[in-house]
Biopython code that builds the backbone (N, CA, C, O; Angstrom):
import numpy as np
from Bio.PDB.StructureBuilder import StructureBuilder

atoms = [
    (1, "UNK", "N", (0.849, -1.179, 0.000)),
    (1, "UNK", "CA", (0.000, 0.000, 0.000)),
    (1, "UNK", "C", (0.881, 1.224, 0.000)),
    (1, "UNK", "O", (1.809, 1.351, 0.799)),
    (2, "UNK", "N", (0.575, 2.108, -0.900)),
    (2, "UNK", "CA", (1.354, 3.327, -1.014)),
    (2, "UNK", "C", (0.800, 4.434, -0.136)),
    (2, "UNK", "O", (-0.217, 4.273, 0.537)),
    (3, "UNK", "N", (1.480, 5.537, -0.161)),
    (3, "UNK", "CA", (1.073, 6.685, 0.642)),
    (3, "UNK", "C", (-0.231, 7.276, 0.122)),
    (3, "UNK", "O", (-0.999, 7.846, 0.898)),
    (4, "UNK", "N", (-0.496, 7.148, -1.186)),
    (4, "UNK", "CA", (-1.681, 7.765, -1.772)),
    (4, "UNK", "C", (-2.971, 7.032, -1.398)),
    (4, "UNK", "O", (-4.056, 7.602, -1.513)),
    (5, "UNK", "N", (-2.871, 5.807, -0.962)),
    (5, "UNK", "CA", (-4.086, 5.083, -0.581)),
    (5, "UNK", "C", (-4.632, 5.565, 0.767)),
    (5, "UNK", "O", (-5.790, 5.303, 1.095)),
    (6, "UNK", "N", (-3.808, 6.266, 1.544)),
    (6, "UNK", "CA", (-4.247, 6.735, 2.854)),
    (6, "UNK", "C", (-4.570, 8.223, 2.876)),
    (6, "UNK", "O", (-4.997, 8.746, 3.906)),
    (7, "UNK", "N", (-4.375, 8.913, 1.755)),
    (7, "UNK", "CA", (-4.645, 10.344, 1.687)),
    (7, "UNK", "C", (-6.148, 10.551, 1.539)),
    (7, "UNK", "O", (-6.768, 10.003, 0.627)),
    (8, "UNK", "N", (-6.726, 11.336, 2.429)),
    (8, "UNK", "CA", (-8.163, 11.606, 2.389)),
    (8, "UNK", "C", (-8.383, 13.042, 1.958)),
    (8, "UNK", "O", (-8.262, 13.973, 2.755)),
    (9, "UNK", "N", (-8.702, 13.205, 0.712)),
    (9, "UNK", "CA", (-9.023, 14.524, 0.192)),
    (9, "UNK", "C", (-10.536, 14.612, 0.051)),
    (9, "UNK", "O", (-11.217, 13.587, 0.074)),
    (10, "UNK", "N", (-11.068, 15.809, -0.092)),
    (10, "UNK", "CA", (-12.529, 15.927, -0.247)),
    (10, "UNK", "C", (-13.064, 15.172, -1.468)),
    (10, "UNK", "O", (-14.155, 14.606, -1.410)),
    (11, "UNK", "N", (-12.317, 15.158, -2.556)),
    (11, "UNK", "CA", (-12.793, 14.453, -3.746)),
    (11, "UNK", "C", (-12.772, 12.943, -3.528)),
    (11, "UNK", "O", (-13.678, 12.243, -3.981)),
    (12, "UNK", "N", (-11.745, 12.427, -2.836)),
    (12, "UNK", "CA", (-11.706, 10.993, -2.531)),
    (12, "UNK", "C", (-12.867, 10.600, -1.621)),
    (12, "UNK", "O", (-13.506, 9.570, -1.834)),
    (13, "UNK", "N", (-13.133, 11.406, -0.626)),
    (13, "UNK", "CA", (-14.233, 11.132, 0.286)),
    (13, "UNK", "C", (-15.568, 11.184, -0.447)),
    (13, "UNK", "O", (-16.428, 10.328, -0.242)),
    (14, "UNK", "N", (-15.739, 12.187, -1.300)),
    (14, "UNK", "CA", (-16.980, 12.314, -2.058)),
    (14, "UNK", "C", (-17.194, 11.104, -2.966)),
    (14, "UNK", "O", (-18.296, 10.559, -3.017)),
    (15, "UNK", "N", (-16.166, 10.686, -3.673)),
    (15, "UNK", "CA", (-16.301, 9.535, -4.571)),
    (15, "UNK", "C", (-16.583, 8.257, -3.788)),
    (15, "UNK", "O", (-17.391, 7.431, -4.212)),
    (16, "UNK", "N", (-15.923, 8.097, -2.656)),
    (16, "UNK", "CA", (-16.147, 6.906, -1.832)),
    (16, "UNK", "C", (-17.581, 6.867, -1.309)),
    (16, "UNK", "O", (-18.237, 5.827, -1.373)),
    (17, "UNK", "N", (-18.063, 7.980, -0.801)),
    (17, "UNK", "CA", (-19.402, 8.011, -0.207)),
    (17, "UNK", "C", (-20.493, 7.926, -1.261)),
    (17, "UNK", "O", (-21.567, 7.391, -0.982)),
    (18, "UNK", "N", (-20.253, 8.434, -2.460)),
    (18, "UNK", "CA", (-21.302, 8.464, -3.481)),
    (18, "UNK", "C", (-21.307, 7.230, -4.387)),
    (18, "UNK", "O", (-22.220, 7.079, -5.199)),
    (19, "UNK", "N", (-20.317, 6.347, -4.271)),
    (19, "UNK", "CA", (-20.221, 5.191, -5.161)),
    (19, "UNK", "C", (-21.484, 4.329, -5.201)),
    (19, "UNK", "O", (-21.947, 4.022, -6.299)),
    (20, "UNK", "N", (-22.067, 3.922, -4.074)),
    (20, "UNK", "CA", (-23.258, 3.073, -4.188)),
    (20, "UNK", "C", (-24.444, 3.794, -4.816)),
    (20, "UNK", "O", (-25.256, 3.164, -5.494)),
    (21, "UNK", "N", (-24.556, 5.090, -4.605)),
    (21, "UNK", "CA", (-25.664, 5.835, -5.180)),
    (21, "UNK", "C", (-25.466, 6.051, -6.680)),
    (21, "UNK", "O", (-26.436, 6.091, -7.437)),
    (22, "UNK", "N", (-24.223, 6.188, -7.102)),
    (22, "UNK", "CA", (-23.924, 6.278, -8.536)),
    (22, "UNK", "C", (-24.241, 4.937, -9.203)),
    (22, "UNK", "O", (-24.838, 4.903, -10.279)),
    (23, "UNK", "N", (-23.844, 3.840, -8.566)),
    (23, "UNK", "CA", (-24.169, 2.518, -9.110)),
    (23, "UNK", "C", (-25.675, 2.311, -9.197)),
    (23, "UNK", "O", (-26.169, 1.750, -10.175)),
    (24, "UNK", "N", (-26.397, 2.753, -8.198)),
    (24, "UNK", "CA", (-27.846, 2.642, -8.196)),
    (24, "UNK", "C", (-28.446, 3.446, -9.346)),
    (24, "UNK", "O", (-29.316, 2.951, -10.063)),
    (25, "UNK", "N", (-27.990, 4.670, -9.523)),
    (25, "UNK", "CA", (-28.524, 5.524, -10.586)),
    (25, "UNK", "C", (-28.241, 4.940, -11.967)),
    (25, "UNK", "O", (-29.115, 4.946, -12.834)),
    (26, "UNK", "N", (-27.031, 4.436, -12.176)),
    (26, "UNK", "CA", (-26.690, 3.847, -13.470)),
    (26, "UNK", "C", (-27.504, 2.582, -13.710)),
    (26, "UNK", "O", (-27.958, 2.342, -14.828)),
    (27, "UNK", "N", (-27.691, 1.776, -12.675)),
    (27, "UNK", "CA", (-28.494, 0.565, -12.802)),
    (27, "UNK", "C", (-29.939, 0.868, -13.172)),
    (27, "UNK", "O", (-30.507, 0.211, -14.044)),
    (28, "UNK", "N", (-30.535, 1.851, -12.520)),
    (28, "UNK", "CA", (-31.911, 2.235, -12.834)),
    (28, "UNK", "C", (-31.982, 2.814, -14.244)),
    (28, "UNK", "O", (-32.928, 2.544, -14.983)),
    (29, "UNK", "N", (-30.989, 3.603, -14.611)),
    (29, "UNK", "CA", (-30.971, 4.194, -15.956)),
    (29, "UNK", "C", (-30.888, 3.112, -17.031)),
    (29, "UNK", "O", (-31.593, 3.183, -18.038)),
    (30, "UNK", "N", (-30.037, 2.120, -16.824)),
    (30, "UNK", "CA", (-29.912, 1.064, -17.829)),
    (30, "UNK", "C", (-31.183, 0.229, -17.935)),
    (30, "UNK", "O", (-31.541, -0.218, -19.024)),
    (31, "UNK", "N", (-31.862, 0.017, -16.818)),
    (31, "UNK", "CA", (-33.095, -0.758, -16.858)),
    (31, "UNK", "C", (-34.258, 0.026, -17.455)),
    (31, "UNK", "O", (-35.230, -0.565, -17.925)),
    (32, "UNK", "N", (-34.165, 1.342, -17.440)),
    (32, "UNK", "CA", (-35.244, 2.154, -18.009)),
    (32, "UNK", "C", (-34.937, 2.603, -19.428)),
    (32, "UNK", "O", (-35.600, 3.501, -19.945)),
    (33, "UNK", "N", (-33.946, 1.996, -20.066)),
    (33, "UNK", "CA", (-33.611, 2.339, -21.448)),
    (33, "UNK", "C", (-34.792, 2.005, -22.355)),
    (33, "UNK", "O", (-35.627, 1.165, -22.023)),
    (34, "UNK", "N", (-34.847, 2.668, -23.492)),
    (34, "UNK", "CA", (-35.971, 2.517, -24.410)),
    (34, "UNK", "C", (-36.171, 1.080, -24.874)),
    (34, "UNK", "O", (-37.281, 0.555, -24.787)),
    (35, "UNK", "N", (-35.124, 0.440, -25.360)),
    (35, "UNK", "CA", (-35.227, -0.939, -25.832)),
    (35, "UNK", "C", (-34.004, -1.715, -25.356)),
    (35, "UNK", "O", (-33.094, -1.989, -26.138)),
    (36, "UNK", "N", (-33.983, -2.074, -24.057)),
    (36, "UNK", "CA", (-32.783, -2.729, -23.530)),
    (36, "UNK", "C", (-32.647, -4.166, -24.034)),
    (36, "UNK", "O", (-33.634, -4.881, -24.205)),
    (37, "UNK", "N", (-31.408, -4.564, -24.263)),
    (37, "UNK", "CA", (-31.182, -5.960, -24.623)),
    (37, "UNK", "C", (-30.890, -6.760, -23.353)),
    (37, "UNK", "O", (-30.850, -6.201, -22.257)),
    (38, "UNK", "N", (-30.692, -8.037, -23.502)),
    (38, "UNK", "CA", (-30.513, -8.932, -22.360)),
    (38, "UNK", "C", (-29.264, -8.593, -21.560)),
    (38, "UNK", "O", (-29.286, -8.617, -20.330)),
    (39, "UNK", "N", (-28.185, -8.280, -22.245)),
    (39, "UNK", "CA", (-26.935, -7.958, -21.542)),
    (39, "UNK", "C", (-27.073, -6.670, -20.746)),
    (39, "UNK", "O", (-26.569, -6.576, -19.627)),
    (40, "UNK", "N", (-27.751, -5.678, -21.313)),
    (40, "UNK", "CA", (-27.951, -4.412, -20.618)),
    (40, "UNK", "C", (-28.800, -4.605, -19.364)),
    (40, "UNK", "O", (-28.519, -4.002, -18.328)),
    (41, "UNK", "N", (-29.811, -5.420, -19.447)),
    (41, "UNK", "CA", (-30.658, -5.690, -18.281)),
    (41, "UNK", "C", (-29.869, -6.420, -17.200)),
    (41, "UNK", "O", (-29.977, -6.096, -16.017)),
    (42, "UNK", "N", (-29.081, -7.399, -17.609)),
    (42, "UNK", "CA", (-28.275, -8.144, -16.636)),
    (42, "UNK", "C", (-27.262, -7.223, -15.954)),
    (42, "UNK", "O", (-27.058, -7.314, -14.744)),
    (43, "UNK", "N", (-26.632, -6.345, -16.720)),
    (43, "UNK", "CA", (-25.665, -5.404, -16.135)),
    (43, "UNK", "C", (-26.355, -4.433, -15.187)),
    (43, "UNK", "O", (-25.821, -4.118, -14.123)),
    (44, "UNK", "N", (-27.540, -3.956, -15.566)),
    (44, "UNK", "CA", (-28.280, -3.053, -14.687)),
    (44, "UNK", "C", (-28.654, -3.708, -13.377)),
    (44, "UNK", "O", (-28.533, -3.097, -12.315)),
    (45, "UNK", "N", (-29.107, -4.945, -13.442)),
    (45, "UNK", "CA", (-29.450, -5.662, -12.210)),
    (45, "UNK", "C", (-28.219, -5.959, -11.363)),
    (45, "UNK", "O", (-28.282, -5.932, -10.134)),
    (46, "UNK", "N", (-27.102, -6.243, -12.023)),
    (46, "UNK", "CA", (-25.859, -6.465, -11.289)),
    (46, "UNK", "C", (-25.423, -5.186, -10.559)),
    (46, "UNK", "O", (-24.949, -5.247, -9.424)),
    (47, "UNK", "N", (-25.584, -4.040, -11.212)),
    (47, "UNK", "CA", (-25.254, -2.769, -10.555)),
    (47, "UNK", "C", (-26.162, -2.518, -9.353)),
    (47, "UNK", "O", (-25.705, -2.015, -8.327)),
    (48, "UNK", "N", (-27.433, -2.863, -9.472)),
    (48, "UNK", "CA", (-28.343, -2.701, -8.338)),
    (48, "UNK", "C", (-27.948, -3.597, -7.169)),
    (48, "UNK", "O", (-28.001, -3.177, -6.013)),
    (49, "UNK", "N", (-27.556, -4.822, -7.470)),
    (49, "UNK", "CA", (-27.130, -5.742, -6.415)),
    (49, "UNK", "C", (-25.851, -5.231, -5.749)),
    (49, "UNK", "O", (-25.735, -5.261, -4.524)),
    (50, "UNK", "N", (-24.897, -4.765, -6.549)),
    (50, "UNK", "CA", (-23.648, -4.228, -5.984)),
    (50, "UNK", "C", (-23.927, -3.030, -5.094)),
    (50, "UNK", "O", (-23.342, -2.900, -4.018)),
    (51, "UNK", "N", (-24.812, -2.160, -5.536)),
    (51, "UNK", "CA", (-25.173, -0.998, -4.735)),
    (51, "UNK", "C", (-25.791, -1.418, -3.403)),
    (51, "UNK", "O", (-25.456, -0.865, -2.355)),
    (52, "UNK", "N", (-26.682, -2.384, -3.447)),
    (52, "UNK", "CA", (-27.321, -2.843, -2.212)),
    (52, "UNK", "C", (-26.323, -3.494, -1.263)),
    (52, "UNK", "O", (-26.407, -3.300, -0.050)),
    (53, "UNK", "N", (-25.381, -4.263, -1.803)),
    (53, "UNK", "CA", (-24.375, -4.923, -0.957)),
    (53, "UNK", "C", (-23.478, -3.886, -0.289)),
    (53, "UNK", "O", (-23.198, -3.981, 0.906)),
    (54, "UNK", "N", (-23.028, -2.902, -1.056)),
    (54, "UNK", "CA", (-22.164, -1.851, -0.487)),
    (54, "UNK", "C", (-22.903, -1.097, 0.610)),
    (54, "UNK", "O", (-22.357, -0.865, 1.689)),
    (55, "UNK", "N", (-24.145, -0.715, 0.333)),
    (55, "UNK", "CA", (-24.912, 0.031, 1.327)),
    (55, "UNK", "C", (-25.196, -0.811, 2.569)),
    (55, "UNK", "O", (-25.180, -0.294, 3.686)),
    (56, "UNK", "N", (-25.453, -2.091, 2.380)),
    (56, "UNK", "CA", (-25.708, -2.970, 3.526)),
    (56, "UNK", "C", (-24.467, -3.105, 4.412)),
    (56, "UNK", "O", (-24.564, -3.067, 5.639)),
    (57, "UNK", "N", (-23.299, -3.263, 3.776)),
    (57, "UNK", "CA", (-22.064, -3.369, 4.569)),
    (57, "UNK", "C", (-21.781, -2.065, 5.306)),
    (57, "UNK", "O", (-21.376, -2.084, 6.469)),
    (58, "UNK", "N", (-21.988, -0.948, 4.646)),
    (58, "UNK", "CA", (-21.773, 0.335, 5.326)),
    (58, "UNK", "C", (-22.765, 0.531, 6.446)),
    (58, "UNK", "O", (-22.408, 1.047, 7.505)),
    (59, "UNK", "N", (-23.993, 0.133, 6.236)),
    (59, "UNK", "CA", (-25.009, 0.288, 7.272)),
    (59, "UNK", "C", (-24.660, -0.529, 8.512)),
    (59, "UNK", "O", (-24.833, -0.064, 9.638)),
    (60, "UNK", "N", (-24.168, -1.747, 8.299)),
    (60, "UNK", "CA", (-23.774, -2.584, 9.441)),
    (60, "UNK", "C", (-22.600, -1.975, 10.205)),
    (60, "UNK", "O", (-22.586, -1.977, 11.436)),
    (61, "UNK", "N", (-21.621, -1.459, 9.475)),
    (61, "UNK", "CA", (-20.427, -0.933, 10.129)),
    (61, "UNK", "C", (-20.631, 0.435, 10.750)),
    (61, "UNK", "O", (-19.951, 0.774, 11.719)),
    (62, "UNK", "N", (-21.538, 1.221, 10.226)),
    (62, "UNK", "CA", (-21.743, 2.578, 10.731)),
    (62, "UNK", "C", (-22.931, 2.683, 11.672)),
    (62, "UNK", "O", (-23.201, 3.754, 12.215)),
    (63, "UNK", "N", (-23.621, 1.614, 11.863)),
    (63, "UNK", "CA", (-24.780, 1.579, 12.756)),
    (63, "UNK", "C", (-25.862, 2.573, 12.329)),
    (63, "UNK", "O", (-26.493, 3.220, 13.165)),
    (64, "UNK", "N", (-26.065, 2.683, 11.011)),
    (64, "UNK", "CA", (-27.199, 3.436, 10.493)),
    (64, "UNK", "C", (-27.075, 4.934, 10.550)),
    (64, "UNK", "O", (-27.953, 5.598, 11.100)),
    (65, "UNK", "N", (-26.027, 5.484, 10.006)),
    (65, "UNK", "CA", (-25.888, 6.936, 9.954)),
    (65, "UNK", "C", (-25.942, 7.392, 8.506)),
    (65, "UNK", "O", (-25.510, 6.674, 7.604)),
    (66, "UNK", "N", (-26.467, 8.575, 8.291)),
    (66, "UNK", "CA", (-26.387, 9.211, 6.991)),
    (66, "UNK", "C", (-27.367, 8.679, 5.965)),
    (66, "UNK", "O", (-28.440, 8.174, 6.297)),
    (67, "UNK", "N", (-26.970, 8.806, 4.714)),
    (67, "UNK", "CA", (-27.820, 8.425, 3.597)),
    (67, "UNK", "C", (-28.079, 6.932, 3.532)),
    (67, "UNK", "O", (-29.079, 6.501, 2.958)),
    (68, "UNK", "N", (-27.192, 6.141, 4.110)),
    (68, "UNK", "CA", (-27.392, 4.706, 4.095)),
    (68, "UNK", "C", (-28.692, 4.325, 4.800)),
    (68, "UNK", "O", (-29.382, 3.398, 4.376)),
    (69, "UNK", "N", (-29.023, 5.036, 5.868)),
    (69, "UNK", "CA", (-30.251, 4.745, 6.605)),
    (69, "UNK", "C", (-31.472, 5.018, 5.737)),
    (69, "UNK", "O", (-32.420, 4.234, 5.716)),
    (70, "UNK", "N", (-31.437, 6.137, 5.022)),
    (70, "UNK", "CA", (-32.557, 6.482, 4.152)),
    (70, "UNK", "C", (-32.728, 5.418, 3.069)),
    (70, "UNK", "O", (-33.841, 4.954, 2.822)),
    (71, "UNK", "N", (-31.633, 5.036, 2.429)),
    (71, "UNK", "CA", (-31.729, 4.029, 1.384)),
    (71, "UNK", "C", (-32.150, 2.686, 1.959)),
    (71, "UNK", "O", (-32.938, 1.968, 1.343)),
    (72, "UNK", "N", (-31.636, 2.340, 3.128)),
    (72, "UNK", "CA", (-31.998, 1.071, 3.749)),
    (72, "UNK", "C", (-33.498, 1.005, 3.994)),
    (72, "UNK", "O", (-34.126, -0.027, 3.753)),
    (73, "UNK", "N", (-34.069, 2.093, 4.468)),
    (73, "UNK", "CA", (-35.502, 2.111, 4.739)),
    (73, "UNK", "C", (-36.329, 2.113, 3.459)),
    (73, "UNK", "O", (-37.427, 1.558, 3.430)),
    (74, "UNK", "N", (-35.812, 2.733, 2.399)),
    (74, "UNK", "CA", (-36.551, 2.824, 1.143)),
    (74, "UNK", "C", (-36.281, 1.668, 0.187)),
    (74, "UNK", "O", (-36.949, 1.561, -0.841)),
    (75, "UNK", "N", (-35.333, 0.811, 0.493)),
    (75, "UNK", "CA", (-34.906, -0.241, -0.428)),
    (75, "UNK", "C", (-36.053, -1.114, -0.945)),
    (75, "UNK", "O", (-36.134, -1.312, -2.157)),
    (76, "UNK", "N", (-36.939, -1.645, -0.107)),
    (76, "UNK", "CA", (-37.998, -2.477, -0.681)),
    (76, "UNK", "C", (-38.951, -1.690, -1.575)),
    (76, "UNK", "O", (-39.508, -2.244, -2.523)),
    (77, "UNK", "N", (-39.143, -0.416, -1.286)),
    (77, "UNK", "CA", (-40.037, 0.400, -2.094)),
    (77, "UNK", "C", (-39.393, 0.770, -3.430)),
    (77, "UNK", "O", (-40.084, 0.912, -4.439)),
    (78, "UNK", "N", (-38.074, 0.925, -3.434)),
    (78, "UNK", "CA", (-37.347, 1.139, -4.694)),
    (78, "UNK", "C", (-37.462, -0.116, -5.552)),
    (78, "UNK", "O", (-37.728, -0.024, -6.751)),
    (79, "UNK", "N", (-37.267, -1.278, -4.956)),
    (79, "UNK", "CA", (-37.411, -2.541, -5.685)),
    (79, "UNK", "C", (-38.835, -2.690, -6.230)),
    (79, "UNK", "O", (-39.028, -3.077, -7.383)),
    (80, "UNK", "N", (-39.815, -2.383, -5.405)),
    (80, "UNK", "CA", (-41.200, -2.490, -5.818)),
    (80, "UNK", "C", (-41.508, -1.540, -6.969)),
    (80, "UNK", "O", (-42.129, -1.940, -7.954)),
    (81, "UNK", "N", (-41.081, -0.291, -6.852)),
    (81, "UNK", "CA", (-41.322, 0.693, -7.905)),
    (81, "UNK", "C", (-40.646, 0.327, -9.210)),
    (81, "UNK", "O", (-41.238, 0.456, -10.281)),
    (82, "UNK", "N", (-39.407, -0.129, -9.123)),
    (82, "UNK", "CA", (-38.677, -0.521, -10.326)),
    (82, "UNK", "C", (-39.333, -1.731, -10.985)),
    (82, "UNK", "O", (-39.441, -1.784, -12.210)),
    (83, "UNK", "N", (-39.766, -2.689, -10.196)),
    (83, "UNK", "CA", (-40.420, -3.882, -10.747)),
    (83, "UNK", "C", (-41.745, -3.516, -11.412)),
    (83, "UNK", "O", (-42.050, -4.006, -12.499)),
    (84, "UNK", "N", (-42.518, -2.671, -10.775)),
    (84, "UNK", "CA", (-43.788, -2.270, -11.371)),
    (84, "UNK", "C", (-43.586, -1.461, -12.641)),
    (84, "UNK", "O", (-44.345, -1.602, -13.599)),
    (85, "UNK", "N", (-42.569, -0.617, -12.651)),
    (85, "UNK", "CA", (-42.253, 0.147, -13.862)),
    (85, "UNK", "C", (-41.929, -0.787, -15.015)),
    (85, "UNK", "O", (-42.427, -0.603, -16.126)),
    (86, "UNK", "N", (-41.100, -1.783, -14.759)),
    (86, "UNK", "CA", (-40.720, -2.724, -15.819)),
    (86, "UNK", "C", (-41.936, -3.514, -16.274)),
    (86, "UNK", "O", (-42.112, -3.737, -17.472)),
    (87, "UNK", "N", (-42.773, -3.939, -15.344)),
    (87, "UNK", "CA", (-43.920, -4.768, -15.712)),
    (87, "UNK", "C", (-44.971, -3.991, -16.503)),
    (87, "UNK", "O", (-45.630, -4.563, -17.371)),
    (88, "UNK", "N", (-45.137, -2.705, -16.222)),
    (88, "UNK", "CA", (-46.155, -1.930, -16.927)),
    (88, "UNK", "C", (-45.642, -1.269, -18.208)),
    (88, "UNK", "O", (-46.389, -1.152, -19.180)),
    (89, "UNK", "N", (-44.384, -0.839, -18.221)),
    (89, "UNK", "CA", (-43.892, -0.072, -19.357)),
    (89, "UNK", "C", (-42.874, -0.809, -20.218)),
    (89, "UNK", "O", (-42.671, -0.434, -21.373)),
    (90, "UNK", "N", (-42.241, -1.827, -19.699)),
    (90, "UNK", "CA", (-41.231, -2.577, -20.454)),
    (90, "UNK", "C", (-41.614, -4.046, -20.565)),
    (90, "UNK", "O", (-40.747, -4.920, -20.572)),
    (91, "UNK", "N", (-42.892, -4.312, -20.651)),
    (91, "UNK", "CA", (-43.346, -5.698, -20.612)),
    (91, "UNK", "C", (-43.118, -6.456, -21.911)),
    (91, "UNK", "O", (-43.443, -7.641, -21.980)),
    (92, "UNK", "N", (-42.572, -5.818, -22.945)),
    (92, "UNK", "CA", (-42.289, -6.540, -24.188)),
    (92, "UNK", "C", (-41.053, -7.430, -24.054)),
    (92, "UNK", "O", (-40.884, -8.371, -24.828)),
    (93, "UNK", "N", (-40.202, -7.143, -23.091)),
    (93, "UNK", "CA", (-38.994, -7.926, -22.880)),
    (93, "UNK", "C", (-39.262, -8.931, -21.759)),
    (93, "UNK", "O", (-39.379, -8.559, -20.591)),
    (94, "UNK", "N", (-39.357, -10.199, -22.127)),
    (94, "UNK", "CA", (-39.697, -11.249, -21.151)),
    (94, "UNK", "C", (-38.610, -11.442, -20.104)),
    (94, "UNK", "O", (-38.900, -11.802, -18.964)),
    (95, "UNK", "N", (-37.366, -11.205, -20.487)),
    (95, "UNK", "CA", (-36.249, -11.315, -19.545)),
    (95, "UNK", "C", (-36.386, -10.254, -18.451)),
    (95, "UNK", "O", (-36.175, -10.538, -17.272)),
    (96, "UNK", "N", (-36.742, -9.031, -18.851)),
    (96, "UNK", "CA", (-36.923, -7.945, -17.886)),
    (96, "UNK", "C", (-38.094, -8.232, -16.957)),
    (96, "UNK", "O", (-38.024, -7.942, -15.763)),
    (97, "UNK", "N", (-39.156, -8.793, -17.490)),
    (97, "UNK", "CA", (-40.318, -9.119, -16.664)),
    (97, "UNK", "C", (-39.957, -10.208, -15.645)),
    (97, "UNK", "O", (-40.419, -10.172, -14.505)),
    (98, "UNK", "N", (-39.140, -11.160, -16.056)),
    (98, "UNK", "CA", (-38.693, -12.195, -15.124)),
    (98, "UNK", "C", (-37.901, -11.612, -13.965)),
    (98, "UNK", "O", (-38.119, -11.985, -12.812)),
    (99, "UNK", "N", (-36.978, -10.693, -14.265)),
    (99, "UNK", "CA", (-36.212, -10.063, -13.193)),
    (99, "UNK", "C", (-37.091, -9.131, -12.364)),
    (99, "UNK", "O", (-36.843, -8.948, -11.172)),
    (100, "UNK", "N", (-38.112, -8.542, -12.979)),
    (100, "UNK", "CA", (-39.042, -7.717, -12.214)),
    (100, "UNK", "C", (-39.784, -8.563, -11.191)),
    (100, "UNK", "O", (-40.032, -8.111, -10.073)),
    (101, "UNK", "N", (-40.134, -9.774, -11.562)),
    (101, "UNK", "CA", (-40.785, -10.675, -10.607)),
    (101, "UNK", "C", (-39.850, -11.043, -9.462)),
    (101, "UNK", "O", (-40.286, -11.173, -8.318)),
    (102, "UNK", "N", (-38.566, -11.211, -9.768)),
    (102, "UNK", "CA", (-37.583, -11.476, -8.718)),
    (102, "UNK", "C", (-37.491, -10.276, -7.773)),
    (102, "UNK", "O", (-37.429, -10.450, -6.556)),
    (103, "UNK", "N", (-37.483, -9.058, -8.331)),
    (103, "UNK", "CA", (-37.450, -7.864, -7.486)),
    (103, "UNK", "C", (-38.703, -7.764, -6.626)),
    (103, "UNK", "O", (-38.626, -7.347, -5.470)),
    (104, "UNK", "N", (-39.852, -8.139, -7.172)),
    (104, "UNK", "CA", (-41.081, -8.133, -6.370)),
    (104, "UNK", "C", (-40.977, -9.114, -5.197)),
    (104, "UNK", "O", (-41.404, -8.805, -4.084)),
    (105, "UNK", "N", (-40.420, -10.269, -5.447)),
    (105, "UNK", "CA", (-40.230, -11.255, -4.371)),
    (105, "UNK", "C", (-39.258, -10.738, -3.320)),
    (105, "UNK", "O", (-39.484, -10.915, -2.123)),
    (106, "UNK", "N", (-38.179, -10.099, -3.761)),
    (106, "UNK", "CA", (-37.205, -9.537, -2.812)),
    (106, "UNK", "C", (-37.843, -8.440, -1.969)),
    (106, "UNK", "O", (-37.635, -8.392, -0.756)),
    (107, "UNK", "N", (-38.616, -7.560, -2.598)),
    (107, "UNK", "CA", (-39.283, -6.497, -1.847)),
    (107, "UNK", "C", (-40.251, -7.079, -0.827)),
    (107, "UNK", "O", (-40.311, -6.614, 0.312)),
    (108, "UNK", "N", (-41.004, -8.088, -1.229)),
    (108, "UNK", "CA", (-41.926, -8.729, -0.299)),
    (108, "UNK", "C", (-41.211, -9.392, 0.862)),
    (108, "UNK", "O", (-41.664, -9.304, 2.004)),
    (109, "UNK", "N", (-40.089, -10.060, 0.580)),
    (109, "UNK", "CA", (-39.326, -10.715, 1.653)),
    (109, "UNK", "C", (-38.755, -9.692, 2.629)),
    (109, "UNK", "O", (-38.804, -9.894, 3.842)),
    (110, "UNK", "N", (-38.211, -8.589, 2.099)),
    (110, "UNK", "CA", (-37.648, -7.557, 2.981)),
    (110, "UNK", "C", (-38.731, -6.962, 3.865)),
    (110, "UNK", "O", (-38.526, -6.799, 5.068)),
    (111, "UNK", "N", (-39.884, -6.634, 3.284)),
    (111, "UNK", "CA", (-40.972, -6.063, 4.077)),
    (111, "UNK", "C", (-41.477, -7.050, 5.122)),
    (111, "UNK", "O", (-41.803, -6.653, 6.241)),
    (112, "UNK", "N", (-41.544, -8.322, 4.772)),
    (112, "UNK", "CA", (-41.974, -9.349, 5.729)),
    (112, "UNK", "C", (-40.990, -9.461, 6.882)),
    (112, "UNK", "O", (-41.403, -9.519, 8.040)),
    (113, "UNK", "N", (-39.688, -9.491, 6.584)),
    (113, "UNK", "CA", (-38.672, -9.585, 7.640)),
    (113, "UNK", "C", (-38.728, -8.379, 8.560)),
    (113, "UNK", "O", (-38.624, -8.510, 9.780)),
    (114, "UNK", "N", (-38.893, -7.214, 7.974)),
    (114, "UNK", "CA", (-38.964, -6.004, 8.816)),
    (114, "UNK", "C", (-40.196, -6.013, 9.682)),
    (114, "UNK", "O", (-40.135, -5.622, 10.848)),
    (115, "UNK", "N", (-41.312, -6.451, 9.139)),
    (115, "UNK", "CA", (-42.542, -6.504, 9.910)),
    (115, "UNK", "C", (-42.400, -7.459, 11.098)),
    (115, "UNK", "O", (-42.849, -7.158, 12.204)),
    (116, "UNK", "N", (-41.775, -8.603, 10.859)),
    (116, "UNK", "CA", (-41.611, -9.588, 11.929)),
    (116, "UNK", "C", (-40.604, -9.138, 12.989)),
    (116, "UNK", "O", (-40.788, -9.429, 14.171)),
    (117, "UNK", "N", (-39.553, -8.438, 12.588)),
    (117, "UNK", "CA", (-38.486, -8.073, 13.525)),
    (117, "UNK", "C", (-38.704, -6.733, 14.216)),
    (117, "UNK", "O", (-37.996, -6.427, 15.175)),
    (118, "UNK", "N", (-39.645, -5.935, 13.769)),
    (118, "UNK", "CA", (-39.842, -4.615, 14.367)),
    (118, "UNK", "C", (-41.068, -4.549, 15.269)),
    (118, "UNK", "O", (-41.507, -3.458, 15.633)),
    (119, "UNK", "N", (-41.602, -5.652, 15.618)),
    (119, "UNK", "CA", (-42.778, -5.633, 16.511)),
    (119, "UNK", "C", (-42.386, -5.248, 17.895)),
    (119, "UNK", "O", (-43.237, -5.179, 18.781)),
]
sb = StructureBuilder()
sb.init_structure("model")
sb.init_model(0)
sb.init_chain("A")
sb.init_seg("    ")
for serial, (resi, resn, name, xyz) in enumerate(atoms, 1):
    if name == "N":
        sb.init_residue(resn, " ", resi, " ")
    sb.init_atom(name, np.array(xyz, "f"), 0.0, 1.0, " ", f" {name:<3s}", serial, name[0])
structure = sb.get_structure()
């Protein structure tokens, strides 16, 4: 590890903190493309998964501070909204509809777990 890996400048901090949100935005953008192909849909879903994993790890380590808390609370609703958007407006692509159903299942599971654990 060099000296530059430990230097914390405002731009390094900004890029580090905004990375999961940039991945999320790019993933949503690719999934909302006019006529996405199979590879584009797979890449968009992969970006969404990476964003969720990064945010989940940060949330665990930071004990729920900052934007991670907001995204953590909104995550099932983002999944639900994205799935419904694909099912109503991008339903010509069967691959996208299949992944939308997976997102619906994930949103339902997250909401169920939260309901059971927050009583």
